[in-house]
C-alpha positions as CSV (number, residue, x, y, z in Angstrom):
1,M,0.1,17.1,8.0
2,T,-0.8,16.4,11.6
3,Q,-4.5,17.0,10.6
4,A,-4.1,14.6,7.7
5,A,-2.6,11.9,9.9
6,S,-5.4,12.3,12.4
7,A,-8.0,12.0,9.6
8,F,-6.3,8.9,8.4
9,R,-6.4,7.2,11.8
10,A,-10.1,8.2,12.1
11,L,-10.9,6.3,8.9
12,H,-9.8,3.1,10.6
13,D,-12.3,3.6,13.3
14,G,-15.2,2.6,11.0
15,P,-17.9,1.8,10.6
16,G,-17.5,-0.5,7.7
17,A,-14.5,-0.6,5.3
18,F,-12.9,2.2,3.3
19,I,-11.0,1.9,0.0
20,L,-7.4,3.1,0.1
21,P,-6.4,3.3,-3.6
22,N,-2.8,3.2,-4.8
23,P,-1.7,5.9,-7.2
24,W,1.8,5.8,-8.7
25,D,2.5,9.5,-9.6
26,V,1.1,13.0,-9.1
27,G,-1.4,12.8,-11.9
28,T,-3.0,9.5,-10.7
29,A,-3.0,10.8,-7.1
30,R,-5.0,13.9,-8.2
31,I,-7.4,11.9,-10.2
32,L,-8.2,9.7,-7.2
33,A,-8.6,12.7,-5.0
34,A,-11.0,14.3,-7.5
35,L,-13.1,11.1,-7.5
36,G,-13.7,11.4,-3.8
37,F,-11.4,9.0,-2.1
38,K,-10.5,9.9,1.4
39,A,-6.9,8.7,1.6
40,L,-4.2,7.3,-0.7
41,A,-1.4,4.8,-0.4
42,T,1.8,4.5,-2.5
43,T,2.6,1.3,-4.4
44,S,6.2,0.2,-4.4
45,A,5.7,-1.7,-7.7
46,G,3.9,1.2,-9.4
47,M,6.6,3.5,-8.3
48,A,9.3,1.1,-9.6
49,F,7.5,0.8,-13.0
50,A,7.4,4.6,-13.4
51,L,11.1,4.7,-12.7
52,G,11.8,1.9,-15.2
53,I,13.1,-0.5,-12.6
54,R,12.0,-3.7,-10.9
55,E,10.1,-3.6,-7.6
56,G,12.6,-3.5,-4.6
57,Q,15.3,-1.8,-6.6
58,A,14.5,1.8,-5.7
59,T,17.0,3.6,-3.4
60,P,15.9,5.1,-0.1
61,D,16.2,8.6,-1.6
62,Q,14.0,7.6,-4.6
63,V,11.4,6.2,-2.2
64,L,11.4,9.3,0.0
65,D,11.3,11.6,-3.0
66,H,8.3,9.7,-4.3
67,C,6.5,10.0,-0.9
68,R,7.1,13.7,-0.8
69,S,5.6,14.2,-4.3
70,L,2.5,12.2,-3.5
71,V,2.0,14.0,-0.1
72,A,2.3,17.4,-1.9
73,A,0.0,16.3,-4.7
74,T,-3.3,16.5,-2.8
75,P,-4.6,17.4,0.7
76,L,-5.4,13.7,1.4
77,P,-3.5,11.6,3.9
78,V,-1.0,9.3,2.3
79,S,0.4,6.0,3.6
80,A,3.5,4.6,2.1
81,D,4.5,1.1,1.1
82,L,7.9,1.0,2.7
83,E,8.6,-2.6,1.8
84,K,11.1,-4.1,4.4
85,G,12.4,-0.7,5.3
86,F,15.9,0.4,4.3
87,G,17.7,-2.5,5.9
88,D,17.3,-5.7,7.8
89,S,17.9,-4.7,11.4
90,P,15.3,-3.2,13.8
91,E,17.5,-0.1,13.9
92,S,17.3,0.4,10.2
93,V,13.5,0.0,10.3
94,A,13.2,2.7,13.0
95,E,15.3,5.0,10.8
96,T,13.0,4.3,7.9
97,I,9.9,5.3,9.8
98,S,11.5,8.5,11.1
99,A,12.6,9.5,7.6
100,A,9.2,8.5,6.1
101,A,7.3,10.5,8.7
102,A,9.5,13.6,7.9
103,T,8.1,13.6,4.4
104,G,4.6,14.3,5.7
105,L,3.2,10.8,5.4
106,A,0.2,9.9,7.5
107,G,1.4,6.3,7.8
108,G,3.4,3.5,6.3
109,S,3.8,-0.3,6.2
110,I,6.7,-2.6,7.1
111,E,6.7,-6.2,5.9
112,D,8.5,-9.3,7.0
113,H,9.7,-10.2,3.5
114,T,13.5,-10.1,3.3
115,G,13.9,-9.4,-0.4
116,D,16.0,-12.6,-0.7
117,P,14.1,-15.4,-2.6
118,D,16.2,-18.1,-0.9
119,R,15.1,-16.9,2.6
120,P,12.0,-14.8,1.8
121,I,10.6,-14.4,5.3
122,Y,12.4,-13.0,8.4
123,P,12.6,-15.4,11.4
124,F,9.7,-14.8,13.8
125,D,11.6,-13.1,16.6
126,L,13.5,-10.7,14.2
127,A,10.2,-9.9,12.4
128,V,8.6,-9.0,15.7
129,D,11.6,-7.0,16.8
130,R,11.5,-5.0,13.6
131,I,7.8,-4.1,14.1
132,A,8.5,-3.2,17.7
133,A,11.2,-0.8,16.5
134,A,9.0,0.7,13.9
135,V,6.2,1.2,16.5
136,E,8.7,3.0,18.8
137,A,9.8,5.3,16.0
138,A,6.3,6.0,14.9
139,R,5.3,7.0,18.4
140,A,8.3,9.4,18.6
141,V,7.5,11.4,15.5
142,P,5.6,14.8,15.9
143,G,1.9,14.3,15.4
144,D,0.6,10.9,14.3
145,F,1.7,8.0,12.1
146,V,-0.4,5.0,11.4
147,L,1.9,1.9,11.3
148,T,0.8,-1.1,9.2
149,A,2.6,-4.4,9.9
150,R,2.6,-6.9,7.0
151,C,3.0,-10.7,7.0
152,E,4.1,-11.8,3.6
153,N,3.9,-15.6,4.0
154,L,1.2,-16.2,1.5
155,L,3.0,-14.3,-1.3
156,W,6.2,-16.3,-0.9
157,G,5.1,-20.0,-0.9
158,R,4.4,-20.3,2.9
159,D,0.8,-21.2,2.8
160,D,0.6,-21.5,6.6
161,L,-2.4,-19.6,7.9
162,D,-1.5,-20.5,11.5
163,D,1.9,-18.9,11.3
164,T,0.5,-15.9,9.5
165,I,-2.0,-15.3,12.3
166,R,0.7,-15.9,14.9
167,R,2.8,-13.2,13.3
168,L,-0.1,-10.8,12.9
169,Q,-1.0,-11.3,16.6
170,A,2.6,-10.7,17.6
171,F,2.7,-7.6,15.5
172,E,-0.4,-6.4,17.2
173,A,1.1,-7.1,20.6
174,A,4.1,-5.1,19.5
175,G,1.9,-2.1,18.9
176,A,1.1,-2.1,15.2
177,D,-2.0,0.0,14.3
178,V,-3.1,-2.0,11.2
179,L,-2.4,-5.6,10.3
180,Y,-2.1,-6.9,6.7
181,A,-1.4,-10.3,5.2
182,P,-1.6,-10.0,1.4
183,G,-2.7,-13.1,-0.5
184,L,-5.8,-14.1,1.7
185,Y,-7.7,-16.1,-0.8
186,D,-11.3,-16.4,0.3
187,L,-13.9,-14.7,2.5
188,E,-13.8,-17.4,5.2
189,T,-10.0,-17.1,5.5
190,I,-10.3,-13.3,5.6
191,R,-13.0,-13.6,8.3
192,T,-10.7,-15.9,10.3
193,V,-7.9,-13.5,10.2
194,C,-10.0,-10.5,11.1
195,S,-11.5,-12.4,14.1
196,A,-8.1,-13.4,15.3
197,V,-6.9,-9.8,16.0
198,T,-8.4,-6.7,17.4
199,R,-6.7,-4.0,15.3
200,P,-8.0,-3.0,11.9
201,V,-7.1,-5.4,9.0
202,N,-6.1,-4.3,5.5
203,V,-7.0,-6.6,2.6
204,V,-5.7,-6.1,-0.9
205,M,-7.9,-6.7,-3.9
206,G,-6.7,-6.8,-7.6
207,M,-4.4,-9.7,-7.2
208,P,-4.9,-12.9,-9.3
209,G,-7.7,-15.0,-8.0
210,A,-11.0,-14.2,-6.4
211,T,-12.1,-10.7,-5.8
212,F,-14.8,-9.5,-3.5
213,D,-16.7,-6.2,-3.3
214,A,-16.3,-3.7,-0.4
215,D,-19.6,-4.7,1.3
216,E,-18.5,-8.4,1.3
217,L,-15.2,-7.5,2.8
218,A,-16.7,-5.3,5.4
219,A,-19.0,-8.0,6.5
220,A,-16.0,-10.3,6.9
221,G,-14.5,-7.8,9.3
222,V,-12.1,-5.9,7.0
223,R,-11.6,-2.2,7.8
224,R,-9.3,-1.1,5.0
225,I,-9.1,-2.2,1.3
226,S,-6.2,-1.4,-0.9
227,V,-5.4,-2.5,-4.5
228,G,-1.6,-2.5,-4.4
229,S,-0.2,-2.3,-8.0
230,A,-3.4,-3.3,-9.7
231,L,-4.2,0.2,-11.0
232,A,-0.7,0.6,-12.3
233,R,-0.7,-2.8,-13.9
234,R,-4.0,-2.1,-15.6
235,A,-2.6,1.1,-17.0
236,Y,0.7,-0.3,-18.1
237,G,-1.1,-3.3,-19.6
238,A,-3.2,-1.0,-21.8
239,F,-0.1,1.0,-22.8
240,I,1.8,-2.2,-23.7
241,E,-1.2,-3.6,-25.6
242,A,-1.4,-0.3,-27.7
243,A,2.4,-0.3,-28.3
244,R,2.3,-3.9,-29.5
245,E,-0.5,-3.1,-31.9
246,M,1.6,-0.3,-33.4
247,A,4.8,-2.3,-33.5
248,G,3.3,-5.6,-34.7
249,E,0.4,-4.4,-37.0
250,G,1.2,-0.8,-37.8
251,S,-2.3,0.1,-36.8
252,F,-3.7,2.6,-34.3
253,R,-7.1,1.1,-33.3
254,F,-6.2,1.6,-29.7
255,A,-6.8,5.3,-30.0
256,H,-10.6,4.7,-30.3
257,R,-10.5,3.6,-26.7
258,A,-8.4,6.5,-25.4
259,M,-10.1,8.9,-23.0
260,G,-10.5,12.5,-24.2
261,F,-8.5,15.5,-23.1
262,A,-11.5,17.2,-21.5
263,E,-12.4,14.3,-19.3
264,I,-8.9,13.7,-18.1
265,E,-8.2,17.4,-17.5
266,G,-11.5,17.8,-15.7
267,H,-10.0,15.9,-12.8
268,F,-7.2,18.5,-12.5
269,A,-9.4,21.6,-12.9
270,A,-9.8,22.3,-9.2
271,R,-6.0,22.7,-8.7
272,G,-5.5,25.1,-11.6
273,P,-2.6,25.0,-14.0
């Protein structure tokens, strides 16, 4: 796994931007690997959907078990969406990173969203202290671990770009390897964020609103492009649409759009039974 972590870090050195897709189980991880992607990232929402729970309700053991299964699914490096970590304090974040690294992950992200809708974003100093603790823990693990620091302002009603950049810059100063502010809404804003920091920036596509292709994002300064829960939501959307057709109409027209066995299984052929 040290080799995978080193390969993951090298992807961030460029040139250009690479796509980091987000599988939610072993099968989707293996399909993405067969399609030629160079690294994978978990999706906390996709994992939760597969468990039949809401995002943020998974236990630490469930999260770590999920990470182990995706790490073992392919030879590719895997980065994990670790949400806020397994607690609010810097110490709990450090413990999260140590436990996550022990699963064989090549990296992971910690966000400044509290999980509490009444106070959704950690105060600035605490948010920075949490990232500093995560960095210290990441540097202490055997091998390498690419730490991504996330500012969640734009997803939680705090449309304050100045504060978002201030937080990302502070996370960079604390030692974060990758910076990430989900919800950036246009190329000019993305360009502004990328030019305000010196570490690689991750941008998520697949959220409601404008989408841009990889070349456009690379030209704006983006180094890494993820899709979060978008693949899982697309798949669950198709499933629910088909189920509603059966429940509401008693028809099965959806099956005409189903992919055949041979095409699906072709993605798993290299791994054997």
